[in-house]
C-alpha positions, 0 to 999 in steps of 0.5 A: 395897591393896598390902600384899602387894607391901610384905610380898613387898618386906619379905621379899626385901629384908630389910636389917639396921639396920647395913647399911641404914645403910652403903647409905644412907652410901654412896648419900648419898656417891654422890650427893653426888659426882654433884652435884659433878661436875654443878655443875663441868660446869654451871659450866664451860659457864657460864664458857665462855659468859661468855668468848666476847664476851671472846674476840670483843672481844680479836679486834677489838682485836688487829685494831685494833692491827694496823691502827694500827701499819700507820697509824703506820708509814705516817705515820713513813716518810721519803717521806711526811715529805719530801713533806709538807715540800715541798708543805705547808710549802714546804721544798726540798733544800739547794744545794751551798754551803748545806751545812756539814760539821762534823767532831768530835774523838774 
């Protein structure tokens, strides 16, 4: 049915066996190179998708760290400690005769 087409192609595009091997090796090399390129891009996209939840978790942890640092500093403030000592424990400021100064020799 397509014999005439096959003969036309054979006459127009005749390639010697050696040239055919060179063309085949070149095409295979290009295909392998293209597959490696595509594989690297697919891998890169996959890693980008996998890293998104980790980035979100990192942002949340950094936010929590900042909040905990603020809370730590507020708990360590001297005004708060003094207020707790007076109100909760019942401590009061020392009288003048209760203060003793100690001098150390150097």
